[in-house]
N, C-alpha and C positions, 0 to 999 in steps of 0.2 A: 204896423206895421211896418217895416224899414224897407227903402229901394232898393235894397240888395236882395231881399226876402219877395218881393215883389216877381220878378223873373223865375226867383225859384217854386212859386206858387204855381206862376203860369206853364212851367216846364212841366211841372210834377202832373199836373189836370190837364195835361195833351197827353203825355206818357198814358196815365190811367183810360182817359179818352179810346185813344187810338187802340192801345193793348184789348178793352173791350169788345172794339169792335171787329179788332183782329182775331179774336177767341169765339164770336159770334159767329162768323165765316165757317167755320167748322164744320155745324149743321149743313149748312148752306151746300161748302162740298162735295159732303156726304150723299147729299141727298142727288146730285147731278153725277155722280159715280156710279149712284144705283139703276140710275138708265140705261147704263153699258152692261147689265147683268151679272153685277157682281157681286157678293153677299158678306153679311155682318166679320164673319172670322176673318177672311181675306183683305176685305177693308181696313180692318183696325188692325191687321198683321203688316199691312203695305205702310201705314202710317208712323208706327210706333220703331219698324226698318227702317225707316227715312229718319226718324226722330234719336233714335239710340245713342250712335256717334256725339250728338250734337249734347244730348242727358248729359254723358257720360264726360264730357268735356268740361260741361255745367260744371258736374259735381267736382272733377276734378280743383276744378279753378278758385272754386268757394271751399275748399276742402286745402288749400295751398298754406303750408305754415301752423295749419290748427293740429289737434290731436288727431292720431291714427284712430280709427273705429274699433271700439272694443265686440266683442264676441254675443253681446246686451244688442249693441247697435243694429250689427249686422243682423240680427231677428225681429228686432222694430219693424228696419228699414224692409224688411223680407215681409211681414204681416200687413203693413202699410199699401206698401208697392203693389201688394196684392189684392187688397182690397180696395182702396182709394184710389188707385191708376186702372189697374187690370181689368177688375170685376165691374168699376164704374164705366170706363169704356166702352166697356164691349157691352154691355147693358143697356146704355146708350145708344151705338150707332145700329144695335139689332132693335132696340125701341125705334128709330128714325124710319126702318122699313114702312111702318103703319102709320104714322102721323106727321103732321107739316111740322116744317122746320120752327115754325111762328111756337107751335102749342110745346114743340119740344124744349125752346128756349123758358118759357114761362113758367114751366115745371123744375128743371135747373134751379132756375130764379129762387125757387124757394128754399133753396139750401139754410140760408141762414135760421128760417124758421126750424127747418129738423135739426139744428146743431141745438137749437134751444128746449126743442122736446126733447133729444137725448138727453141736454145736460138735466135736465126735469126727473127722468126717467131713471137713468144710471146714477146720478147723486145728488139727488132731491133738491136742487137747484129752484128755488122759484121764480114762476114767471109772473111777474106785474100784468095788472089791470089792463093799462094800456098797451102793453106785449102780445096778450091773449085776444084783444080786442083785434087789433093789428094782424094778427097768425089770422083770426075770422075772415078779416076784408080778401087779404090775399088766395085762400082757400076759396071762398066766393067769387074770383076772378077765375081761378083755373076751372071752377066746376061750370061756367058759364062758356067759357072757351071749351073745355069739353062736348059739350051741348050741341055747340056747333058740330066739333069733330064729329060727334057720333052722329050728326045729320049724313055729314058727308060718305064716311067710313066704316058704319055701320061698328061693327064688334071689332074688327081690326084696332077702331080708336080706343077701346078697352085695353086690350093686349101692348100697343104700345104706348098708353100712359101707364100701366103700372110698370113697365119695362123701364120706362127712362124714371120714372118716380122712384124704381131700386135702385137706380143710377145713380140718381140725388142723394137719398140716402146713405148709400154705401163710403159718399165721395164725405158726408157728415158724418159718421164713425171714422173717416180717416181724420179731418178734422179735431174731431174730438178727443181720440187718443194720440193725435200727434204733439200736445203741448209741450211735452218733457224732453221729447227728439228735437224738438224745434227750439228749444234754450240750451241744448247741446251742442247741437250740429251750427244751426242756424236755418234760417227757411233755405235759400237757396241750395244747398249743399243738399238738406233731406230733399228737396222736391227734386236734384238731379239723379241720386240714387236709386229712391224710391220709382220714380219714371222707368230709370234704367232697368229696375227688376221687374216691373210691368212691362216692358218690351220683350225682355225674355219671355215672360208669361205669354205673350199674345202672338209672339211668333213661334213655342214651344206649343201651343195649340193651334195654329194651322198646320205644323207640320204631321201633328197628331189626327187632324180630320180633313187635311186638305190636302197632301203630299204631293201630289201629280196633275195640282190646277192653276198651278199658277202661268203656263203655258199659254192657257186660254185669255188670261186676263189683255182687256182690250188697251193700249196704249195711254188712251184716254185718262186710264183709271190711275195707272200709276205715275202723269204728270199731275193729276187732281191730289191723287196720295203725296205727294213732293209737296206740294203745295201748300196740303194741308198739315202736314208735317212741321213746316218750315215758318210758316206766315200764320197759320192757326195754331201752335202747339207749344212751339218753343220760343218764338219769338215775344206770345204775349206775358209769357213766364216773366222773360227778363224785364219788359217794360216795365210789369204792374209792381215786378221787386224794384225799380228803379223810381216808380211812382210812389212807394212806401217810402222810400228812405227820404224823398221830398216833400209830402204833404201828409205822412203817414196812412197807416191803417182804415182810420173813420172817413175819409176824404177820399180814399182810393174807391173806399167801395160804394160808396155815393156815387161818385162819377160814373161807376160801372152802370148805374142804371141805365145808361146810355144802350149796352149789352142787347134786351129784348127788342127796345126801338129798332137798332139796325137789322135784326134778325129778321123782322116783319118787313121790312123795307125792302130787303134783300131776296126776300122770299118773294114779294110781292114781282120785286123787277127780275130776278133772275130764275126763279121756277114756278111764275106763273099760278100761285099761290093765291086764295081769293083773301079779300080785304073786305072785311066787314065790319058793320056798328058792334057785333059780338065782338068782334076780335081787337077793335079798339077800349072798348067798356073794359071786359078783360084783362087786357096789358095796365093797363090804367089802375086797377083793384092790386090786381098782386105788386104792380110795382108802388102802389102809394103803402101797404100793409108791409111787406122788405123795408119799406123806409124807416116806416114808425119802429118796427121791431130791433131795427141798428142802432136807433139811436139810443144814446146812455140816459140809463133809468135813474131819476131824482130818488135820491135814499132822504 
């Protein structure tokens, strides 16, 4: 490694770590907002409302000097924005009403395993034996923490886990089907437009279901939503993209393993969530399994 490459590696690792930690704060802020009597429909709308101008700016910036969007591009962005960001975000926020932030982050961290499973189901892509074993390790970790959640929240834990798993699955569908559009538009441009579409869906859902409830929202919820939209939604996207440019997607993804641990730590410190041996063991199993799932398979 050259001397010039060392600062680039260090910068990339810092960007990836900060982006992962910032994104992990989304669940913490959502749980804090729920203490003020807001519901998931309103909370996800506020997050997307504040984020919308920034996402539109991101899409415009990434698309400067590039070919205009075609009708096929628009349809692809519409579908991916609906399932990958709108539906995924709504299910995630809904699930957070019933389970801890730590458990939510562990379920979402299973995303690479779900992408692998979808590739097997939809395209008959082979799953290596090592990957299958690693997936089993990850899911055993989730089940371990789920048993702990079940003892605390009862049947609500099952509902919350199912909703968040639905969120992870819909985002995995987004990743699975976004390949061609990413190659054509670029990841930042696609993310900007797809999230902008999702913002409009979230705002439309709120206007349909809660048209007169915004005036009853506590000021604390507005400030928390603004923080969520900027520091935990838009900023992580930019930081992760900048990290990928410097150190590549593989190392960026591995650095993202800091995310679940930061969520557990913030949950204990800010939300008074329990910190038990079951959570520690479950987190280690999930992170270890995902690490081996994402490692390149030797042919």
